C-alpha positions as CSV (number, residue, x, y, z in Angstrom):
1,M,-0.1,-0.1,0.1
2,K,1.4,3.7,-0.8
3,R,2.9,5.3,2.2
4,I,2.3,9.2,2.1
5,L,3.6,12.1,3.8
6,V,1.8,14.5,5.4
7,T,3.2,17.7,6.2
8,G,1.3,20.1,9.1
9,G,-0.7,16.8,9.5
10,T,-2.0,17.6,13.1
11,G,-3.5,20.9,11.6
12,F,-7.2,21.2,11.0
13,I,-7.1,20.3,7.4
14,G,-4.5,17.9,7.7
15,S,-5.8,16.0,10.6
16,H,-9.2,15.0,8.6
17,T,-7.4,14.3,5.4
18,C,-5.3,11.9,7.4
19,V,-8.6,9.8,9.0
20,E,-9.6,9.4,5.3
21,L,-6.2,8.4,3.7
22,L,-6.5,5.8,6.9
23,Q,-9.5,4.8,6.2
24,Q,-9.2,4.5,2.7
25,G,-5.9,2.2,2.8
26,Y,-3.0,4.2,3.0
27,K,-0.1,4.3,5.0
28,V,0.3,7.7,6.6
29,V,3.4,9.5,7.7
30,V,3.2,13.4,9.6
31,V,5.5,15.7,10.2
32,D,4.5,18.5,12.1
33,N,6.4,21.3,14.4
34,L,3.6,21.4,15.9
35,C,3.5,25.6,15.8
36,N,0.0,26.1,15.7
37,S,-1.5,22.3,16.6
38,S,-1.4,19.9,19.6
39,P,0.1,16.1,20.1
40,E,-3.2,15.0,21.4
41,V,-4.6,14.8,17.7
42,V,-2.9,12.7,17.2
43,N,-4.5,10.2,19.2
44,R,-7.5,11.4,18.1
45,I,-6.8,10.0,14.6
46,H,-6.3,6.7,16.6
47,A,-9.9,7.2,18.4
48,I,-11.4,7.5,15.0
49,T,-9.6,4.9,12.8
50,N,-8.2,2.6,15.0
51,Q,-5.2,2.9,12.8
52,S,-2.1,4.8,13.9
53,I,-0.1,7.4,12.2
54,E,3.7,7.4,12.0
55,F,4.5,10.8,13.7
56,H,7.7,13.2,13.6
57,K,8.0,16.1,15.2
58,V,10.2,18.3,12.4
59,D,10.0,21.4,10.9
60,L,10.8,21.8,7.5
61,L,13.4,24.1,7.8
62,D,15.3,21.6,9.5
63,Y,16.6,19.9,6.0
64,D,18.9,16.9,8.4
65,S,15.5,15.9,10.5
66,L,13.3,15.6,7.3
67,S,16.0,14.0,5.3
68,Q,15.8,11.3,8.2
69,V,12.2,10.9,7.4
70,F,12.7,10.3,4.2
71,K,15.3,7.6,5.0
72,Q,12.9,5.9,7.6
73,H,10.0,5.6,5.3
74,K,9.7,4.8,1.8
75,I,7.4,7.7,0.9
76,D,5.2,7.1,-2.8
77,A,3.9,11.0,-2.4
78,V,3.5,13.9,-0.2
79,I,0.4,16.2,0.8
80,H,2.2,19.2,1.7
81,F,-0.2,21.8,4.0
82,A,2.7,22.7,6.2
83,G,2.4,26.6,6.4
84,L,1.8,29.8,8.6
85,K,-2.1,30.8,7.4
86,A,-3.1,34.1,9.0
87,V,-3.8,36.8,6.7
88,G,-3.9,39.3,8.8
89,E,-0.9,38.2,11.0
90,S,1.2,38.1,7.6
91,T,0.6,41.9,7.1
92,K,2.5,42.5,10.4
93,V,5.4,39.9,10.2
94,P,5.6,39.1,6.5
95,L,9.2,38.1,7.0
96,N,8.1,35.3,9.1
97,Y,5.5,34.0,6.3
98,Y,7.9,34.3,3.7
99,H,10.9,32.6,5.7
100,N,8.6,29.5,7.1
101,N,6.3,28.8,4.1
102,L,8.7,29.5,1.2
103,T,11.8,28.0,2.9
104,G,10.5,25.5,4.6
105,T,8.6,24.5,1.1
106,L,11.9,24.7,-0.8
107,T,13.6,22.5,1.8
108,L,11.2,19.9,1.1
109,L,11.3,19.8,-2.3
110,R,14.7,19.5,-2.5
111,V,14.5,16.5,0.1
112,M,11.9,15.4,-2.1
113,Q,14.6,15.6,-4.8
114,E,17.0,13.7,-3.3
115,Y,14.8,10.6,-2.4
116,S,13.4,10.6,-6.0
117,V,10.1,11.4,-4.6
118,F,7.8,13.6,-7.4
119,N,4.3,13.6,-6.7
120,M,2.5,16.1,-4.5
121,V,-0.4,17.4,-3.6
122,F,0.1,21.2,-2.6
123,S,-2.4,23.0,-0.2
124,S,-2.7,26.2,-2.2
125,S,-5.6,28.9,-1.7
126,A,-8.4,31.0,-3.5
127,T,-6.4,34.1,-2.1
128,V,-4.0,33.2,-4.9
129,Y,-7.3,34.8,-7.1
130,G,-6.7,38.2,-5.8
131,D,-9.6,40.9,-5.5
132,K,-9.4,41.9,-9.5
133,N,-11.1,39.0,-10.9
134,P,-14.3,38.0,-11.5
135,I,-16.6,35.8,-9.7
136,P,-17.4,32.8,-10.0
137,F,-12.8,32.2,-9.8
138,V,-11.6,29.8,-12.5
139,E,-8.6,28.1,-12.4
140,T,-7.2,30.0,-15.8
141,F,-7.5,33.5,-14.0
142,P,-4.0,35.6,-13.7
143,L,-3.3,35.1,-10.2
144,S,-2.4,37.9,-7.8
145,S,-2.9,38.5,-3.9
146,T,-3.6,41.4,-1.6
147,S,-1.1,39.6,1.9
148,P,2.0,38.4,2.4
149,Y,0.0,34.8,2.9
150,G,-1.3,34.5,-0.1
151,R,1.6,36.1,-1.8
152,T,3.8,32.5,-0.6
153,K,0.7,30.6,-2.1
154,V,1.0,32.4,-5.3
155,M,5.3,31.9,-5.0
156,I,5.2,28.1,-4.1
157,E,2.5,27.9,-7.0
158,Q,5.7,28.9,-9.1
159,F,7.7,27.1,-7.3
160,L,6.3,24.1,-8.4
161,Q,5.7,25.0,-12.1
162,D,9.1,26.0,-12.7
163,A,10.4,22.6,-10.8
164,H,8.1,20.2,-13.3
165,A,9.3,22.7,-16.2
166,S,13.2,22.0,-15.6
167,D,12.4,18.0,-14.6
168,S,9.0,16.5,-16.1
169,R,9.0,13.8,-13.0
170,W,7.2,17.0,-10.9
171,N,4.1,16.1,-10.8
172,V,1.7,18.1,-8.7
173,S,-1.9,18.7,-7.9
174,L,-2.4,22.7,-6.5
175,L,-5.5,22.6,-4.5
176,R,-6.9,26.0,-4.5
177,Y,-9.7,26.1,-1.0
178,F,-12.2,28.2,-0.8
179,N,-13.4,28.3,2.9
180,P,-12.8,25.5,4.8
181,V,-15.6,24.9,8.3
182,G,-17.0,22.1,9.8
183,A,-15.5,18.9,11.9
184,H,-15.4,15.0,11.8
185,P,-19.2,13.8,12.5
186,S,-17.2,11.8,15.6
187,G,-16.5,15.4,17.3
188,F,-13.0,13.6,17.8
189,I,-10.9,16.4,15.7
190,G,-11.6,19.7,14.5
191,E,-10.6,23.6,14.2
192,D,-8.8,24.5,17.2
193,P,-7.5,28.1,16.3
194,N,-4.7,29.7,18.6
195,G,-5.9,33.0,20.6
196,V,-8.6,34.6,18.7
197,P,-10.3,33.3,15.8
198,N,-9.2,34.9,12.7
199,N,-11.8,32.5,10.7
200,L,-16.2,32.9,11.1
201,M,-17.4,29.6,11.9
202,P,-14.7,28.9,14.9
203,F,-15.5,32.5,16.3
204,I,-19.2,31.3,16.3
205,S,-19.0,28.5,17.8
206,Q,-16.6,29.8,20.9
207,V,-19.1,32.5,21.5
208,A,-22.0,29.8,21.0
209,V,-20.4,27.8,23.9
210,G,-19.6,30.4,26.2
211,R,-16.0,31.4,25.4
212,R,-16.3,34.5,23.9
213,E,-19.2,37.2,24.2
214,K,-20.3,38.3,20.8
215,L,-19.0,38.1,16.8
216,Q,-18.0,41.1,15.1
217,I,-19.9,41.2,11.7
218,F,-17.0,43.1,9.6
219,G,-19.8,45.7,7.4
220,D,-23.0,45.0,6.4
221,D,-23.0,47.7,3.8
222,Y,-21.8,45.0,0.6
223,P,-23.6,45.6,-2.1
224,T,-24.7,41.8,-1.3
225,P,-28.9,40.8,-0.5
226,D,-28.0,41.6,3.3
227,G,-24.7,43.8,2.8
228,T,-23.2,41.0,4.8
229,C,-19.7,39.4,2.9
230,I,-20.7,36.3,0.8
231,R,-17.7,32.9,0.8
232,D,-18.0,29.7,-0.4
233,Y,-17.9,27.4,2.5
234,I,-16.8,24.1,2.0
235,H,-17.2,20.8,5.0
236,V,-13.7,20.0,5.6
237,V,-14.3,16.5,5.0
238,D,-15.4,17.1,1.5
239,L,-12.2,18.7,1.6
240,S,-10.1,15.9,2.6
241,L,-11.7,13.4,0.3
242,G,-10.6,16.0,-2.7
243,H,-6.9,15.6,-1.5
244,I,-7.9,11.8,-1.9
245,K,-8.8,12.2,-5.8
246,A,-6.5,14.6,-6.5
247,L,-3.7,12.1,-4.9
248,E,-5.1,9.0,-6.8
249,K,-4.9,10.8,-10.0
250,L,-1.3,11.8,-9.4
251,I,-0.5,7.8,-8.8
252,A,-2.5,6.9,-11.5
253,S,-0.8,9.2,-14.4
254,T,1.4,8.2,-16.9
255,K,2.1,11.8,-18.0
256,P,3.3,14.3,-14.9
257,T,1.8,17.7,-15.4
258,V,1.0,20.7,-13.1
259,E,-2.8,21.3,-11.9
260,A,-4.7,23.4,-10.5
261,Y,-8.1,22.6,-9.1
262,N,-10.6,25.0,-7.1
263,L,-12.2,23.0,-4.2
264,G,-14.8,24.8,-3.5
265,A,-19.2,24.5,-3.2
266,G,-19.6,26.7,-6.4
267,N,-21.8,28.8,-4.5
268,G,-22.2,31.7,-1.6
269,C,-23.3,32.2,1.8
270,S,-23.3,35.4,3.1
271,V,-22.1,36.1,7.1
272,L,-25.7,35.9,8.0
273,D,-26.6,33.4,6.8
274,V,-24.1,31.4,8.4
275,V,-24.7,32.8,11.9
276,R,-28.6,31.6,11.5
277,A,-27.4,28.2,10.2
278,F,-25.6,27.8,13.5
279,E,-28.2,29.3,15.8
280,K,-30.4,26.4,14.2
281,S,-28.2,23.3,14.5
282,S,-26.9,24.4,18.1
283,G,-30.1,25.9,19.6
284,K,-27.6,28.7,20.6
285,K,-28.6,33.0,20.1
286,I,-25.1,33.9,18.3
287,N,-24.7,37.9,19.7
288,Y,-23.1,39.9,17.3
289,D,-22.1,43.5,16.6
290,I,-21.7,45.2,13.2
291,A,-18.1,46.9,12.8
292,P,-16.8,48.6,10.3
293,R,-15.2,47.0,7.1
294,R,-12.0,45.2,6.8
295,D,-9.3,46.2,4.6
296,G,-8.8,44.2,1.8
297,D,-12.0,42.0,1.8
298,I,-14.1,41.8,-1.1
299,A,-17.7,41.7,-1.5
300,A,-18.4,38.2,-2.4
301,F,-16.4,35.3,-4.2
302,Y,-17.1,31.4,-4.7
303,A,-15.6,28.7,-6.7
304,D,-15.6,27.8,-10.4
305,T,-15.9,24.0,-9.9
306,K,-16.8,22.3,-13.2
307,K,-12.3,21.2,-13.7
308,S,-12.7,19.7,-10.1
309,Y,-15.3,17.7,-11.0
310,Q,-14.8,16.7,-14.7
311,E,-10.8,15.5,-14.0
312,L,-11.4,14.6,-10.5
313,D,-14.4,13.3,-10.1
314,W,-15.3,15.5,-7.3
315,R,-18.2,17.7,-5.9
316,V,-19.1,18.8,-2.2
317,E,-22.1,16.5,-0.9
318,R,-22.0,18.2,2.5
319,S,-24.5,21.1,3.1
320,L,-23.9,24.7,5.1
321,D,-26.3,22.9,7.9
322,D,-23.9,19.8,8.2
323,M,-20.8,22.5,8.2
324,C,-23.3,24.0,11.7
325,R,-24.1,20.8,13.0
326,D,-20.7,19.4,12.9
327,T,-19.0,22.3,13.9
328,W,-21.0,22.4,16.9
329,N,-20.6,19.1,17.8
330,W,-16.9,19.2,17.8
331,Q,-16.9,22.6,19.7
332,S,-20.1,21.2,22.8
333,K,-17.6,18.6,23.3
334,N,-14.3,20.3,23.3
335,P,-15.4,23.9,24.7
336,N,-11.5,24.3,24.9
337,G,-10.1,22.8,22.4
338,Y,-8.0,19.6,22.7
């Protein structure tokens, strides 16, 4: 059976993808420096699947330690999640983001090359579409970004294109996520951000469980039906299954390529839609205030999903109600996270 290295495998999306990999018969090796996740995740993955991952506490900036992991395990493909990921924070400490995300990825690519591992699924982001493209976003649109975080994703996509151009053995899927939310239906793993959440759903769930007093909604005067921003929300389990589909295509392919795919629902929900759906799922009233717009927020965006359906045979199966129900199940069982 194929052995997959998952970088950042104890994070939100990484942990859910490890569960799906194990349940589909893959062997899983995880490297993570635990800077934004908990070692308890390893135990929770075992509790869900009754299978174990091989976990190594390794930072991607450490070439020698990463090389030892490849020496110890025969790796068939890499799913690369590891990276700093807060848009706002990236504008305050851009050099940290460039050093960690870019140098870490370059180190990983050099080690992969050393051990002749050329299959990679890369965790990119819809932030690579910037704020000038029309909606829905299509994979062929020009790339740009409004934050250092987003620019690291644009640059890494370019690294991978250049690597393939110089050596056609590189075989890469660039997965551009929209807004991942939800949790595993068991309630054993979910989103557990350090400090104040940057994303809407964990903020709402922390208000519902009593950890925070109220939600701030940034702007209610956008040109949308209810005045709040519209985003394309996707259940993290659907997203994880998208990685499996991309991985299967890489492993089966006879002609290596670099292909980008949008992973989203293909439609949008407003902030107030999400608040109302969460109230319905949890039975809790979500108190909120309207605050001024945030710099850089655009009124609406969502994915064009035709390519991911046609080439990966992937589409979302879980609704906004499912996302809210599973988030509440996780948060109510784990009010303080891990």
